[in-house]
C-alpha positions in Angstrom: -144.4 79.1 -24.7 -144.2 75.4 -23.6 -144.6 72.7 -26.3 -145.1 70.0 -23.7 -148.7 69.2 -23.0 -150.3 69.8 -19.7 -152.2 67.1 -17.8 -155.5 68.6 -18.9 -154.5 68.9 -22.5 -153.3 65.3 -22.5 -156.6 64.2 -21.0 -158.5 66.1 -23.7 -156.5 64.6 -26.5 -156.8 61.1 -25.1 -160.6 61.4 -24.6 -161.0 62.7 -28.2 -158.8 59.9 -29.5 -160.8 57.2 -27.8 -164.1 58.7 -28.9 -163.1 59.2 -32.5 -161.4 55.9 -33.0 -164.4 54.1 -31.5 -167.0 56.0 -33.5 -165.2 56.6 -36.8 -163.8 53.2 -38.0 -162.8 52.6 -41.6 -166.0 50.6 -41.9 -168.2 53.5 -40.9 -166.1 55.8 -43.1 -166.8 53.6 -46.1 -170.5 53.8 -45.3 -170.2 57.6 -45.3 -168.7 57.4 -48.8 -171.5 55.3 -50.0 -174.2 57.4 -48.3 -174.5 61.1 -47.7 -171.0 61.7 -46.6 -171.7 61.6 -42.9 -171.9 59.0 -40.1 -175.5 58.8 -38.6 -175.6 60.2 -35.0 -171.9 61.1 -34.8 -172.5 64.8 -35.0 -174.6 64.7 -31.8 -172.1 62.5 -30.1 -169.3 65.0 -30.9 -171.5 67.8 -29.5 -172.4 65.8 -26.3 -168.7 65.3 -25.6 -167.9 69.0 -26.0 -165.9 68.8 -29.2 -167.9 71.3 -31.1 -167.4 73.9 -28.4 -163.7 73.5 -27.4 -163.1 77.2 -28.1 -166.6 78.4 -27.2 -167.4 80.2 -23.8 -168.6 78.2 -20.9 -171.7 80.5 -20.9 -173.0 78.7 -24.0 -171.9 75.2 -23.0 -168.4 75.4 -24.4 -165.1 74.3 -22.9 -163.6 77.9 -23.1 -160.2 76.5 -24.2 -158.0 77.7 -27.0 -156.8 76.9 -30.5 -153.9 74.9 -29.0 -156.4 72.5 -27.4 -158.6 72.4 -30.5 -155.7 71.4 -32.7 -155.1 68.4 -30.4 -158.7 67.3 -31.1 -158.4 68.1 -34.9 -155.3 66.0 -35.2 -157.1 63.0 -33.8 -160.0 63.8 -36.2 -157.5 63.7 -39.0 -156.1 60.3 -37.8 -159.5 58.7 -38.4 -160.4 60.9 -41.5 -163.5 62.2 -39.7 -166.1 63.1 -42.4 -168.1 65.5 -40.2 -167.6 69.3 -40.5 -165.8 69.6 -37.1 -163.1 71.9 -38.6 -165.6 74.1 -40.3 -167.7 74.5 -37.1 -165.3 74.4 -34.2 -162.5 76.3 -35.9 -164.4 78.7 -38.2 -168.0 79.2 -37.1 -167.4 79.4 -33.3 -164.7 82.2 -33.5 -166.8 83.9 -36.2 -169.9 84.1 -34.1 -168.1 85.3 -31.0 -170.8 86.0 -28.4 -173.7 85.6 -30.8 -176.7 83.9 -29.1 -176.9 81.4 -31.9 -173.6 79.9 -30.6 -175.4 77.9 -27.9 -177.4 75.9 -30.5 -174.2 75.4 -32.6 -172.3 74.0 -29.6 -175.1 71.6 -28.7 -175.4 70.4 -32.3 -179.0 71.6 -32.6 -178.1 73.9 -35.5 -175.4 73.7 -38.2 -174.2 77.1 -39.1 -171.4 77.4 -41.6 -169.3 80.3 -42.9 -168.8 80.8 -46.6 -165.2 81.7 -47.6 -165.2 81.7 -51.3 -164.1 78.1 -51.6 -166.0 74.8 -51.6 -167.9 74.3 -48.4 -168.3 70.9 -46.7 -171.9 69.8 -45.7 -173.4 73.0 -46.9 -176.6 71.2 -48.0 -177.1 70.2 -44.3 -176.6 73.7 -42.9 -179.4 75.6 -41.2 -177.6 78.9 -42.1 -174.7 80.0 -44.2 -172.9 83.2 -43.1 -170.8 85.5 -45.2 -171.8 84.4 -48.7 -174.1 82.3 -50.8 -174.1 78.8 -52.1 -173.5 77.9 -55.7 -173.2 74.6 -57.6 -172.1 71.2 -56.2 -168.4 70.5 -56.5 -167.0 67.0 -56.9 -164.2 65.9 -54.6 -161.7 63.0 -55.0 -162.7 62.1 -51.4 -166.3 60.9 -51.9 -167.2 61.5 -48.2 -166.8 65.2 -48.9 -170.1 66.7 -50.1 -169.2 70.2 -51.3 -170.8 73.3 -52.6 -169.1 76.2 -54.2 -169.6 79.5 -52.3 -169.1 83.2 -52.7 -167.4 85.1 -49.9 -164.1 86.7 -49.0 -163.5 85.7 -45.4 -160.1 84.1 -44.6 -160.2 82.2 -41.3 -156.8 81.8 -39.8 -158.3 79.4 -37.3 -159.5 77.3 -40.2 -156.0 77.4 -41.8 -154.3 76.2 -38.6 -157.0 73.7 -37.9 -156.6 72.2 -41.4 -152.9 71.9 -40.7 -153.6 69.9 -37.6 -155.9 67.6 -39.4 -153.3 67.0 -42.1 -150.8 66.1 -39.4 -153.2 63.5 -38.1 -153.7 62.1 -41.6 -150.0 61.9 -42.2 -149.5 60.1 -38.9 -152.2 57.5 -39.8 -150.8 56.8 -43.2 -147.3 56.4 -41.7 -148.6 54.0 -39.1 -150.3 51.9 -41.8 -147.1 51.8 -43.8 -145.0 50.7 -40.8 -147.5 48.0 -39.9 -147.7 46.7 -43.5 -143.9 46.7 -43.7 -143.7 44.6 -40.6 -146.0 41.8 -41.9 -145.4 41.9 -45.7 -142.5 39.4 -46.4 -140.2 39.1 -49.4 -137.3 36.8 -49.8 -138.1 35.3 -46.4 -138.0 38.5 -44.4 -140.3 41.5 -43.6 -139.9 44.3 -46.2 -139.4 46.7 -43.3 -135.9 45.2 -42.9 -134.9 46.5 -46.3 -133.0 49.7 -46.3 -134.9 51.2 -49.2 -138.2 50.7 -47.4 -136.7 52.1 -44.2 -135.7 55.3 -46.1 -139.2 55.9 -47.3 -140.6 55.6 -43.7 -137.9 57.8 -42.2 -138.5 60.5 -44.8 -142.1 60.6 -43.9 -141.5 60.5 -40.2 -139.0 63.4 -40.2 -141.4 65.6 -42.3 -144.2 64.9 -39.9 -142.1 65.5 -36.8 -141.5 69.1 -37.9 -145.2 69.8 -38.3 -146.3 69.5 -34.7 -144.3 72.3 -33.2 -145.1 74.7 -36.1 -148.8 74.0 -35.8 -148.7 74.5 -32.0 -146.8 77.8 -32.5 -149.4 79.0 -34.9 -152.3 78.0 -32.6 -150.5 79.8 -29.7 -150.2 82.9 -31.9 -154.0 82.9 -32.4 -154.6 82.3 -28.7 -152.2 85.0 -27.6 -152.3 87.9 -30.1 -150.6 90.1 -27.6 -147.5 87.9 -27.5 -145.1 89.6 -29.9 -142.2 87.2 -29.3 -138.7 87.8 -30.8 -139.7 86.8 -34.3 -142.2 89.7 -34.5 -144.2 87.8 -37.1 -148.0 88.1 -37.0 -150.4 85.1 -36.5 -151.1 85.1 -40.3 -147.4 84.3 -41.0 -147.4 81.4 -38.5 -150.6 80.1 -39.9 -149.1 80.1 -43.4 -146.0 78.2 -42.2 -148.2 75.6 -40.5 -150.5 74.9 -43.4 -147.7 74.8 -46.0 -145.6 72.5 -44.0 -148.4 70.3 -42.9 -149.7 70.0 -46.5 -146.3 69.0 -47.8 -145.6 66.5 -45.0 -149.0 64.8 -45.4 -148.6 64.6 -49.1 -145.2 63.1 -48.7 -146.5 60.6 -46.2 -149.2 59.6 -48.6 -146.7 59.1 -51.4 -144.3 57.1 -49.2 -147.1 54.9 -47.8 -148.3 54.1 -51.3 -144.8 53.2 -52.3 -144.3 50.9 -49.3 -147.7 49.2 -49.9 -147.1 48.7 -53.6 -150.0 47.3 -55.7 -152.4 46.8 -52.8 -152.2 50.5 -52.0 -153.9 51.3 -55.3 -157.0 49.2 -54.5 -160.1 50.8 -53.2 -160.7 47.6 -51.1 -157.7 48.6 -49.0 -158.2 51.4 -46.4 -155.2 53.5 -47.4 -157.1 55.3 -50.1 -159.5 56.7 -47.6 -156.7 58.7 -46.0 -154.8 59.5 -49.1 -157.8 61.0 -50.8 -158.7 63.1 -47.8 -155.1 64.3 -47.7 -155.2 65.2 -51.4 -158.4 67.1 -50.9 -157.5 68.9 -47.7 -154.0 69.9 -48.9 -155.8 72.2 -51.4 -158.4 73.5 -49.0 -157.8 76.6 -46.8 -155.0 77.6 -49.2 -152.4 75.6 -51.1 -148.7 75.3 -50.0 -147.7 77.7 -52.8 -150.2 80.3 -51.8 -149.2 80.2 -48.2 -145.5 80.4 -49.0 -146.2 83.4 -51.1 -148.0 85.0 -48.1 -145.2 84.1 -45.8 -142.7 85.7 -48.2 -144.7 88.9 -48.1 -144.7 88.9 -44.3 -141.0 88.2 -44.1 -140.2 91.0 -46.6 -142.4 93.4 -44.8 -141.0 92.5 -41.4 -137.4 93.0 -42.5 -137.8 96.0 -44.8 
């Protein structure tokens, strides 16, 4: 496989970036926190721009692309901490429905269909239909833009796992960018704090961790798009998904911690935007499986593969 983006992939990523950064500013995100957890009109905008149906067939209005392309979009969604259920629909519902006639209404944003997986489900109260399980009580999240319901169900969506990893990569990148910017303008002893070696070490640690995430997420997405590609590692897509989610969770959590350390006291205040991205990271790192759970799964795959 090639890790370099094609021209079409670059155009898709850049279009998603421009749209999401224009429509999901920190100001609008704060309004979502204070309201019902969503940004009015944004879901239809995402649908009109094809982002709900990146992996859906052209016959239902989708782009008929793959998980590699969807992860490019989801990383940009992570960068802005998008509060809409894009991951739950584009990466879980769309593959689950397959060729189901209802997929057309999902792609156009006319119906919100979600899949229960036995863990808290985002925007469940807004859903027209819940597949694979039933809803239970409301669940509180540290990220107050996430309106959650506990669910029954036993489905494990590898697409959801890999998509969550892509979002975490975007969140980590945003927090690192915020820390770098703050370090360049915050001054102590007459110079920017970014010139101090201790601060540089924090930033480099986060940058290195995040750099390793991208190729692993892309490899996992490729494995889902090309199940016939056995490759030399002979590992199944589930193993690659476990690697991607565990690595992305750890890297994003590290970026959150390092960004907070660089910001100091201001990073603890809710008036400053950093907490919007840290809290989304804390929440998503424990969604679609924790690092420990995925590492245990990966160990089982490796043991089985080399037995």
